N, C-alpha and C positions, 0 to 999 in steps of 0.2 A: 402205660396208665394202670394196667392190671385191674384188680378189684377196686371198687370205689371205697376209698378210705380217707380219713382226715386226722390231722394231729394239731394240737395246740402246744407250741413249744416241743417238748419231747414226749408228751403224753398223748396216746391215741384216743380219739373220740369214738365212742360207740354210736354208729349211725343207724342202728336199729335194723328192722327186717329188710329183706331183699327189695321189696317194692318201695319202701321209703328211700333206700339208696338209689333206686332207679329214678325216682322223682328228682332227687338231687342231681343225678347224672344228666337227665334230660334238660334241666335248667342250666347246668354248666355248659352243655353243648350249645345252648342257645343264649349264651351270655349277653345280657343287655337287651334281649328281645322279649317283648311281652308275649306270653303263651296263654291262650284261653284255657278254661277248664277242659273243654272237649279235646283240644290239641294235646294237652299233657296226658289226659287219660288214654288217648289213642297211642301215645308213645310208650306208656308203661304197661298197658293191658291190651292183648290182642282181642280178647272177648270180654269186655267189661260188663259187670253186673250193675244194676241200679245203685248199689252201695258204693260204687267207685268214687262218686262225687264226695261223699262223706269221708271216705278213706283218704282222698286227696287232701281235703281240708285238715284232717288229723295229721297227715305226714308233714305238710308245710308248717303247721303250728309247731310240731316237735322239732323240725329242722331249725326254726327261728330260735327256739329255746336252747337247742344244743349249740348253735353257732350264731350268736348275735352279731358277730363280725360280718357275716354275709348280709349284703344289702338285699334281702328277700322281701319284696313288697307285693301286696295284693291290691288290685284295682279293677273295677268294672268286670268282675267275673274272670279274672286272669291273674297271672303271676309274672314278676320280672325279678331276675337275680343279676347282680353286677359283682363280678369277682375277677381276679387275675388268674387265668387258666393256662396251664402248660402241659405238654406231653413229654415225659422223660424217656419214652421209647424203650422201656425195659421189658414189658410183658404184653400179652394179648390184651387189647383194650376191652373194658366193660365186662370183665369176668363175672359170671353169675347173672348178667342181664340177658333175658331170654326172649324178649318181644321181637316182633318183626322189625320194628324201628331200630333197635340196638343191633340186630344182625346186619342191617344195611349200614349203620354207622361203623361197625367193625370193618366191613369191606372198604368203606371210604377212607377211614383212618389208616388202615393197612396199606392202601394204595398211595396215600399221601406220604407215609413213612418211606415207602420204597422209592418214590420220586425224590424225596429229600436226600435219602441215603445215596442215590445214584448221582445226584447233583454234586454232593460232597466228593464222591469218588472221582467224578470228572475233573473237579478242581485239583485234587491231590494226585491222581494218576499213580497210585501206589499199587504195584503189581501184586503183592501178597494180599492186600485187602480186596482187590478186584477178583483174585482167584477164589477167595473165600465166598464172595458174594455170588459169583457165577456158579460155584458148587451148590450154594443154597437155593439159587433160582436159575436152574439150567435152561429154562425155556425163554428167559428174558433176553432179547437181542441187544438192547442198548448197553448193558454192562459187558456183554461179550465183545461188542465192537470196541468199547473202551479198553478192555484187556488186550485186544489185538494191537491197538495203538500204543499202549504202555509197553508191551513186549517189544514191539518194533523200535520204540524209542531207545530201549536198552540194547539194541543190536541183536535181539533174539528173533530174527525174521522167521526161521523155521517153526518155532513155537507159536508165533502169531498165526501163521498159515494153518497149523494143526488145530488151533482153536476154531477156525472156520469149518474145517472138515468134521470136527466133533459136533459142532452145532448143526451142520447139515444132516449128518447121520441121525442125530437125536430127533430133529424135527420131522425128517422123513419117516423114521420108524414109528414114532409115537403119535404124530399128528397128521402125517401124510402131506406135509408142507415143505416148501423150499424156503431158504433164508430170505428175509426181507431186503428191501433195496439198500438200507444203510449198511447192513452187514456185507452185502455183496459189493458195495462200493469200496469199503475199506479193504476187502480182499483184493479187488481189482487194482486199487492204488498201490498195494504192496507188491503185487506181481509186476506192475509197470514201473516200480521204483518212484512213484509220484506222491507217496504219502508224506506230507509235511507235518511235523509235530511242533506245535506252538510251544516255545520255551516259556516256562512260568517262572519269572524272576522272583527271588526271595532275598532282596538286597538290604532290607531294613537292618540297621545296626542293632545290637542288643539293647534292651531297655536298661536303665540304671536303677539298681535295687533301692538306693537311698534317695531317689528323686523326691523332692519336697516342695510343697506349695503349688502355686499357679492354678488353683482349682477353677477360678473364674475364667482364666484364659483357655483352659482345657475345655470347659463346658461350652464356651462360645465357639471354639474351633470345631468341636464335634457337631454342634448345631449347624454350622456353616457348610461343612463338607456335604456333598462333593464339590461345592463351589470353592474357588481358590482361597486359601488362607495364607497370609503373609505374617511373618514374625520378625520384627525389627527391634534392635537394641544394641547397646555398645558391646564391644568385645568383653567377654567374661560374664555376660549376663545369663548364659545358659540357653541360647536360642536353639542350638542343635539338639540339646537334651530334651527341650520341650517339644520340638518337632518329632523326635523319635518316640517320645511318650505318647503323643497324640496319634502317631502312626500305628503303634501297637494297639492302642485302644480301639482304633477304627479299622484294623486290617481285615476283619471278617466281613466288612461291608464291600471289600474289593477283592473278589475271588480270583481275578486273573493275575495277581501278583503285586509286589511292592518293588519300586525302583528308587535307588538312592543315587543322586547325581551330584558331583562336585566338578566344577570346571566351566569353561566358557561355551563350549559347543554342546549345549544341552540336547539338541535334537539328535545328534549323532550318538550320544551316550544312551539315550532312550532306545534308539533303534538297535544298538548293540545288545542291550539288555533283553530284547525279544528275538535275537538271533540274526539280525542284519549286520554283518560284520563290516562291510565296505560300502556304506550308502553313497549313492551318487545323485546328482540333481537336486531338486527341492526337498531337502531333508525334512522340513516341517510338514510338507504335504504328504510325504511318504509315511511319517509317523502317524498323522491323522488317519491315513488309510489303514495302517496296521492296527491302530487302537480302536477303530470304529466298532461299536457294538460290544466293546469289552469294558471292564471296570478295573483300572489300575490305580494304585495309590503311589504318587510320585513325590519324593522329597528332593527339592533342589536346595542344597546347602551352600550358604555364603554366595548368594547371587551377586554377580558383579555387573552384569549388563542386562537391563530389562528386555532389550531386543531379542536376547537368546531364548526367552520363554514366551514372547508375545503371541505367536501363532500356533502354540502347541496344545491349547485346550481342546479336549474331546468330551462331548457330553457323556456323563456316566463315570468318567475317571476324575480323580481328585488330585490337586497339586498343593503342596505345602512349601512355601518359599521361606528361607531365612536370609536375612541381610542386615548389615549394620544400618544401611540407609533404607528408608521407606520410599519405594518407587511409586509415587503417586500417578505417574503416567500410565501405569498398567491398569487396564479396565477390569472391573469385576473382582477385585481382590479385597477381602476383608482383612484389614491390618490389625495385628495385635502388637502394641509397643510395650516392651518389657524393660525394666531396670533392675535394681536390686530386689531381693526378696522382702516381703513384709517382715517387720522386726520379729514377731513370734516364729515365723517360718525360718528366718535366718538362724535364730537360736536353736530351733529344732534340728535344722540341717547340721549345724556345728556339732551338736550333741550326738548325731549319728556317726560322726567321724572321730571325734575326740571323746575322752572318757567323760560321761555326763556328770559323774560325781566331782571331778576336778573343776568342771565348768560351774557347777552349782555352788562351789565353795567361794567363787569370786565373780558373782553376777555382774557387778558394776564394771569390772575390768573386761568381762566378756562383751558388754555393751560397747566399750571404747574400741575394742579390737574390731568388732563388726562394723562400727561406724567408720573406722579408718579405711575400710575397703568397700564402703557404700553398700554393704549387704549383698555384694555380688557373689553368685555361687562358686565360680571358679577359684577366686582367691580364698574363699572360705574353705574350700576343699584342701587347698595346699596348706593353709595354716592349721587346719584340724589334723592333717596328716603329720605335720611337723610336731605338733604337741603330742600326738600318739607315739611318735618315734622316740620321744625323750621322756621316759616315765618320771624323771625327777623335776621336769620343767613345771613351773606354775604358769597360770595365765599372766601374772605380773611379769615374769621373766620374758614371756613371749612378747608382751607389749613393750617392754624396755628395748628389746632387740628391734622391734618394728620402728620405734621412735629414734633409734640411733641414726644420726646424720651420716650417710654414706653416699659419696658421689658415685654415680653409675659408671663413671669411667674407671674406677678403681676395681679391685677384686671384690666381687659380690658373691655371697653364698648362693649355691644353686637353688635353694628353696626360696630365697629372696627374689631371685630372677624369675622363678616360677610364679610367685605372687604378682610380680609386675609384668609378666609376659603379655597379658591382654593389652595393657597400656603401651608396651613396646610396639605391638602390632599396629595399634591405632596411631601412634606417633609417626611411624614410617609412612603412613598414608596422608599425612598433612603437608600442606605447602609451608614454605618458610614463614610467610606472613601469619598463617594460622598458629603455628608453633610459637612465634614471637609473642602473639597476643596472650596465649596461655601462660607463657613465662612472665609476662608483665603482671598478670593477675596474681601469680604466685609471689612475685617480688613485693607486691602491696598487701599480701595476705587477704585478698578479697574473697569473700564467700558468695556475695551477690554483687552484681554490677549492672549499670545500665549503659546504653550505647555511648552517651556523652562522657561518662566516667571512663569507659574503655578507651575512647579517643584521647582523652587527656593523659591516661597512663601510657599509651603507646606512641603518642605524638602523631597519630594518623588522622585522616579526614573522617568526619562522622559518617558520611554516606558509605565510604569504603569499609569502615569498621563495622557498620551494620550488616553489610554483605558477608564479611568474615564471620561475624557472630552467628548469623543464620546458618552458614556452612558448618560451623562447629556444632550447632544445635542439631543439624540434620544427622550427624554421626554420634550424637548423644554425649559429647564431651562437655557440653554445658546444657542446662535445662531451662527452657523458656518459662518464665513465671507470668508475665504479662507483656504487652506490646513494648518492646525495647528494653526489657529487663530480664536478666538471666541469673541462674544459680550455678556455681561451680561445684560439682560433687567432690567430697573429701578425697576419694580415691584419685581423682585427677589432680587435685591440689598437691597431695602427697607425692605423687609421681614426679611432678615438675619441680617440687622442692628438693627431691633427691637428685633429679637429673641435673639441676643447675644450682647447687647449694650456695654459690657465690652471690646469687641474686637476693638471697634472704639475709645476707649479713648486714 
């Protein structure tokens, strides 16, 4: 915090004499709390004269004039200030403030800074930073014990033990004391070979620089954590990218690490992430024991079986699930269901990958390209990359190539395969009846269909067709509009028209 100073934009505000700045500092330290005249005077002056009351009124008046943005109010012989206050930890706090009150506040803030710094060091366990901190504060035993643990974790047992002997000599020589119980316990555990160092997993994949949109979903997820968040949507909708973005935004709230899991045996993967290589017995119970009292951020990507995460919740830790299907049987999950990007966001995302000037020259054709892939991020990325790799291509050329009727059984360009890859994956997970129904919709060119129309198209029983359509809606291949009526996304229709071109003849 250093000296009490203020800026408006890039211009520093002259806060006046030392005691006027002291009044502002006292109000900021008691942000939102009403201080009486006597309280404020006692904070600013150690031996106030009768003129202190008038001086206080003058200073508060001038502060209001200097900074009307501050909500500084006077009521019933006192003052209240409301502002956003932070400590940037750069300098000694309250430089130039000399009263007993500010001396006590300097001690308090300095101690809080040390505690925060040591909490950060405990999370990071960086040997070099711990060595610097111990050198600066050689009598503090907590960081010394952390340094011993960090050295031991790196296989530097002798150096860890030497830290104990240095601390013992220093405390004996300068204070006539023996090391405290925490330091002695770490020393004894190293000697007995019983010191276990908790592994701090850092498994979150890198964030995507060109991530676009989903502001509402991100805000809702951040408000929900540490309760469980689920992200459901069709293949290609960017569920994993959204989960990773949320994870990076929230990671500082979970200091014990981030774990990224793909697979069916989620409990075993979580245990391996914290150093339990061959878990036996009830793995969910073992995970809850290991995670108790800690704060982990866990991303379970492409969840296939809700049973695999059902008993893994630990208070304080958070879980983000991604899945094509929304698993309503899981309790306590806030589900976010995503589809394509909003139209402006889809255009913005496309422009981050392809040349914005080329896209701006053909805005209507850009709209048609994005519509064909239902504004889904993954196909947009592939198409933008293709356009970027062909400097002489126009959007019209790209669209003509997309509209070309090509059977999937024939030779397909790799970039076309990449555009269609999310639908390929979705198709492989369908039953024959579900696939047949989508092909029937394509044959008839249907964009919207109700259950009775679908039964007539496919020749099936209405009750059976309704179950099939609900199953397709569960995996987002059709979208429910109202009871018994559904919309078929353009991306799905195009895929099945290419897959079975004979049906459209």
